[in-house]
C-alpha positions as CSV (number, residue, x, y, z in Angstrom):
1,M,-14.1,14.9,2.2
2,E,-10.4,15.9,2.4
3,F,-7.3,13.8,1.9
4,N,-5.0,13.8,4.9
5,F,-1.8,14.4,3.0
6,L,0.4,13.8,6.1
7,A,-1.2,10.4,6.5
8,I,-0.5,9.7,2.8
9,F,3.1,10.7,3.1
10,V,3.6,8.6,6.3
11,A,1.9,5.6,4.7
12,A,4.3,6.1,1.7
13,L,7.2,5.6,4.0
14,V,6.0,2.2,5.0
15,P,7.4,0.3,2.0
16,L,10.8,1.8,2.7
17,V,10.9,0.9,6.3
18,M,9.3,-2.5,5.7
19,G,11.8,-3.2,2.9
20,F,14.7,-2.5,5.3
21,L,13.3,-4.9,7.8
22,W,11.8,-7.6,5.5
23,Y,14.7,-7.9,3.2
24,N,17.3,-7.8,6.0
25,P,19.5,-10.9,6.0
26,K,18.2,-11.6,9.5
27,L,14.7,-12.0,8.2
28,F,14.1,-12.9,4.5
29,G,17.1,-11.2,2.9
30,N,19.3,-14.2,2.3
31,A,16.4,-16.4,1.1
32,W,15.2,-13.6,-1.2
33,M,18.7,-13.1,-2.6
34,R,18.9,-16.8,-3.4
35,E,15.5,-17.0,-5.0
36,A,15.9,-13.8,-6.9
37,E,19.3,-14.9,-8.1
38,M,20.7,-11.6,-6.7
39,T,24.4,-11.3,-5.9
40,E,26.3,-9.0,-3.7
41,E,28.1,-7.6,-6.8
42,K,24.8,-6.9,-8.5
43,M,23.5,-5.2,-5.3
44,K,26.5,-3.0,-5.1
45,S,26.2,-1.9,-8.7
46,A,22.8,-0.3,-8.1
47,N,22.3,3.4,-7.8
48,M,20.6,3.3,-4.4
49,P,19.7,7.0,-4.1
50,I,17.7,6.8,-7.3
51,I,16.1,3.5,-6.3
52,F,15.0,4.9,-2.9
53,A,13.7,8.1,-4.5
54,L,11.7,6.2,-7.1
55,T,10.4,3.9,-4.4
56,L,9.2,6.8,-2.4
57,V,7.5,8.4,-5.5
58,L,5.8,5.1,-6.4
59,S,4.8,4.5,-2.8
60,I,3.2,8.0,-2.7
61,L,1.1,7.0,-5.7
62,L,0.1,3.8,-4.0
63,A,-0.7,5.5,-0.7
64,F,-2.7,8.2,-2.6
65,F,-4.9,5.5,-4.1
66,L,-5.4,3.5,-0.9
67,P,-8.2,5.8,0.4
68,Q,-10.3,4.5,-2.5
69,L,-10.0,1.0,-1.1
70,T,-10.1,1.7,2.6
71,I,-12.5,4.6,3.1
72,H,-16.1,3.8,2.3
73,Q,-17.1,7.5,2.3
74,M,-15.0,7.9,-0.8
75,G,-17.9,6.4,-2.7
76,A,-20.2,9.2,-1.6
77,F,-17.5,11.8,-2.4
78,Q,-17.1,10.3,-5.9
79,L,-20.9,10.3,-6.5
80,V,-20.9,14.1,-6.2
81,G,-18.0,14.4,-8.6
82,G,-15.6,15.5,-5.9
83,D,-16.9,19.1,-5.9
84,L,-18.4,19.9,-2.5
85,T,-19.4,23.5,-3.3
86,D,-22.6,22.5,-5.1
87,V,-24.0,19.3,-3.5
88,N,-27.4,18.4,-2.3
89,P,-28.2,18.7,1.4
90,S,-28.6,14.9,1.4
91,Y,-24.8,14.5,1.0
92,H,-24.1,16.6,4.0
93,A,-26.8,14.7,6.0
94,F,-25.2,11.4,5.0
95,M,-21.7,12.6,5.9
96,A,-23.0,13.9,9.2
97,D,-24.5,10.5,10.0
98,Y,-21.8,8.3,8.5
99,G,-18.8,10.5,7.8
100,T,-16.6,8.7,10.3
101,A,-18.1,5.2,10.2
102,F,-15.5,2.5,9.7
103,R,-12.7,5.1,9.8
104,T,-10.4,3.1,12.1
105,F,-6.9,1.8,11.9
106,R,-8.3,-1.7,12.2
107,H,-10.7,-1.3,9.3
108,G,-8.0,0.2,7.1
109,A,-5.7,-2.6,8.0
110,L,-8.4,-5.1,6.9
111,H,-8.9,-3.5,3.6
112,G,-5.1,-3.1,3.0
113,F,-4.7,-6.8,3.8
114,L,-7.5,-7.7,1.4
115,A,-5.9,-5.5,-1.3
116,G,-2.6,-7.3,-0.8
117,I,-4.2,-10.8,-1.0
118,F,-6.7,-10.2,-3.8
119,L,-4.8,-7.6,-5.9
120,L,-1.1,-7.7,-5.4
121,F,-0.6,-11.4,-4.7
122,P,-2.2,-12.6,-7.9
123,V,-0.4,-10.0,-10.0
124,M,3.0,-10.8,-8.5
125,A,2.4,-14.6,-8.7
126,I,1.4,-14.4,-12.3
127,N,4.5,-12.3,-13.2
128,S,6.8,-14.5,-11.1
129,L,5.4,-17.7,-12.7
130,F,6.2,-16.5,-16.2
131,E,9.7,-15.4,-14.9
132,R,10.1,-19.0,-13.7
133,K,10.6,-17.9,-10.1
134,S,9.9,-20.2,-7.2
135,W,6.9,-20.1,-4.8
136,K,9.3,-19.1,-2.1
137,Y,10.2,-16.0,-4.1
138,I,6.5,-15.3,-4.7
139,F,5.6,-15.7,-1.0
140,I,8.6,-13.5,0.2
141,N,7.7,-10.7,-2.1
142,S,3.9,-11.0,-1.8
143,G,4.2,-11.2,2.0
144,Y,6.2,-8.0,2.0
145,W,3.5,-6.2,0.1
146,I,0.6,-7.7,2.0
147,V,2.2,-6.5,5.3
148,S,3.1,-3.2,3.8
149,L,-0.4,-2.6,2.4
150,T,-2.0,-3.7,5.7
151,I,0.0,-1.0,7.6
152,M,-0.5,1.6,4.9
153,G,-4.3,0.9,4.8
154,A,-4.4,1.3,8.6
155,I,-2.6,4.7,8.4
156,V,-4.7,6.2,5.6
157,C,-8.0,5.0,7.0
158,G,-7.5,5.5,10.7
159,W,-5.5,8.7,10.7
160,V,-8.6,10.9,10.6
């Protein structure tokens, strides 16, 4: 089993593109700024090239992990320790029969969505509750990640 590094990189671009759209004032940007207590002055004081570069690096890490959640064949790959040079013939037979099963954009989107709902939403909600943020803030940020992970999951799973 091989990683499709182009799919990983393209998936890593999703949070940047989605952030541009999601946090645009015409969508959720104004509401987010209010709920996050963000000001124009604070926004202008940021080093945006560094923020975008770090966002891309962190998004690559996230996209690199997504195959573990979206591609079922990763379980078989992990069982053999990731070294395909010395595996039993049963592994190759299994992969011949099921190597592309559930490898669709739709299936990856489902698992990306589930990861957003069951992993990221609770983490973000817990942090936000302790930060005394509103539910609107939680839903804006969690919604962004749920949609982003849905698209990223579709890309890493379906781009065979």
